[in-house]
Structures are given as C-alpha cells and as structure tokens.
C-alpha positions in Angstrom: 83.4 127.7 111.2 81.9 131.1 111.6 79.2 132.1 109.1 79.4 128.7 107.3 76.3 127.9 105.3 75.2 125.0 103.0 73.1 126.0 100.0 70.8 124.8 99.0 69.8 123.1 102.2 69.2 119.4 101.6 65.9 117.8 102.5 67.8 115.4 104.8 70.9 116.6 106.6 74.2 115.0 105.5 75.9 112.6 107.7 78.8 114.1 109.7 81.9 112.0 110.5 84.3 113.2 113.1 88.0 112.7 112.8 89.9 111.8 116.0 93.5 111.0 117.0 93.0 111.1 120.8 90.5 109.3 123.0 88.7 112.5 124.0 88.0 113.4 120.4 86.9 109.8 119.7 84.4 110.1 122.6 83.1 113.3 121.0 82.7 111.5 117.7 80.7 108.8 119.4 78.4 111.3 121.0 77.7 113.6 118.1 79.0 112.0 114.9 77.4 109.7 112.4 80.8 108.0 112.0 84.4 108.2 113.0 87.6 108.7 111.0 91.2 108.1 112.2 94.6 107.7 110.7 95.8 105.4 113.5 94.7 101.8 113.8 94.0 102.2 117.5 91.6 99.9 119.3 91.7 102.5 122.2 90.1 105.1 119.9 87.6 102.6 118.6 86.6 101.7 122.1 86.3 105.3 123.2 84.1 106.0 120.1 81.9 103.0 120.7 81.5 103.5 124.5 80.4 107.1 123.9 77.5 106.1 121.6 79.3 105.1 118.4 78.5 101.4 118.6 77.2 100.3 115.2 78.3 103.5 113.4 80.9 103.4 110.7 84.6 103.6 111.7 86.9 104.6 108.9 90.6 104.2 108.9 92.6 106.3 106.5 95.9 105.1 105.0 98.4 106.7 102.7 100.1 104.7 100.0 102.4 105.5 97.2 102.1 102.7 94.7 104.7 102.5 92.0 106.4 99.5 90.4 109.6 101.0 91.8 109.2 101.1 95.6 111.9 103.8 96.0 110.3 106.0 93.4 107.0 105.7 95.3 108.5 106.7 98.6 110.3 109.6 96.9 107.0 110.8 95.4 105.2 110.5 98.7 108.1 112.5 100.4 107.8 115.2 97.8 104.0 115.5 97.7 102.9 114.5 101.2 105.7 114.7 103.7 103.4 115.7 106.5 102.2 112.1 106.8 105.5 111.3 108.6 105.4 114.2 111.1 105.7 113.0 114.6 103.0 113.3 117.3 100.3 115.9 116.7 102.5 117.7 114.2 100.5 116.3 111.3 97.3 117.8 112.6 97.7 120.6 115.0 100.0 123.2 113.4 98.3 126.6 113.0 99.2 127.6 109.5 100.4 126.1 106.2 103.8 127.6 106.5 104.2 125.7 109.8 103.5 122.4 108.0 106.1 123.3 105.4 108.7 124.2 108.0 108.1 121.0 110.0 108.0 118.8 106.8 111.4 120.1 105.9 112.8 117.8 108.6 111.1 114.7 107.2 113.2 112.3 105.2 112.3 109.7 102.5 113.1 107.0 105.1 110.6 108.6 107.6 107.9 108.4 104.9 108.9 104.8 104.0 108.3 103.7 107.6 104.5 104.2 107.4 103.7 104.3 103.7 103.4 101.2 101.5 104.9 101.6 98.1 106.1 99.2 95.4 104.5 96.1 93.8 104.4 93.8 96.8 100.8 93.6 98.1 101.9 92.4 101.6 102.7 95.9 103.2 99.4 97.3 101.9 97.4 94.3 103.2 99.2 94.3 106.5 98.4 98.0 107.1 94.7 97.5 106.1 94.6 94.4 108.4 95.8 96.5 111.3 92.7 98.6 111.0 90.5 95.6 110.8 92.2 94.2 113.9 91.6 97.4 115.8 87.8 97.3 115.0 87.4 99.6 112.0 84.6 98.9 109.6 86.1 100.6 106.5 89.5 101.7 105.2 90.0 104.7 102.9 93.1 104.4 100.8 94.8 107.7 99.8 97.1 107.0 96.8 99.7 109.7 96.6 100.5 110.9 93.1 99.0 111.2 89.7 99.2 107.5 88.8 95.7 106.8 90.2 94.6 104.5 87.4 97.8 102.4 87.8 97.1 102.1 91.5 93.4 101.2 90.9 94.5 98.3 88.6 97.0 97.1 91.2 94.4 97.3 93.9 91.8 95.4 91.8 94.4 92.7 90.9 96.4 92.3 94.1 94.5 93.8 97.1 90.7 93.5 96.7 90.7 89.7 96.0 92.7 89.2 99.2 90.4 91.3 101.4 
C-alpha cells in the first residue's frame, strides 16, 4: 500500500497475519508473518507455513456459515449477500476490481453456495467443517456468519457448537 501510515504509532507494533491460499504464500507467511490465515483446510499450506518459520505461530482457518432455522433460507441469504465464497479457483481472491467479482458471482447458484456453506439447525455440518481445519493443523477457526441474524447464530453456536468443540 503506497503511502499507508498508522496514526498514532503504537508503542509495540501490531501482529501481522498473512493470508495464503497457495504454498508459496504460506511460506511467505511463515517467514514474515506473526500468524497465518486461510479459507482452505489444507495440511499442505500448514506444512509450508510451519517449515518456513511459522511453527508455533497461530494458524487461523476462516469458514463462512449462514445459520438459519430454515437451511434453504440460509443458503439463499448467503447466495444473495456473499456469492463470491463459491467462486472456483482463484476467482474468489484474485479479480482486479469489484465489478469483476460481481460479474463472476452472477454465475454462482444457490446450490454452489450450499456445497461449502453450512446452514440450518443441524450442528453436524458446522462441526465437520471446523474439524477439517483441526485435522489439517490449524490452531483457531474464525466463523463468518453471513446475514444480520448474528445474535441468533451466537445463541446456536453457544448451545450446539461450543460444547462439542
């Protein structure tokens, strides 16, 4: 970022986590980052991060969910508000301008979103997705709830997810 500045400058510099979706970026994260973030539960990325100096540093997996009592309504909301989560390949990260995301997302269907996004009241799909990150070697999982029903999701997570993790 050209000309970027942080004011006021903190007494201690903030930790910098590096996002990666390919091994080369995970290696960079291991060399220069204080932590690593990924949206793919990949043990290959975790290994690349750790082998490049990231061993012992936080590894955060990010998942998208669309909790709703009605699973179909959750998927429809996710499709409307966050369709880029189902873009194939690097399309979800490497398009040059917002209009490119909009154009690419126009090809995403509700079924595409449903393939990777837990929704509904059954805790199993959420727990399975979180578990896939644990199995790959991640230390933390960040859950992005899509929609304005954050409190409803927090209650579901407290009741159905956290006791099982």
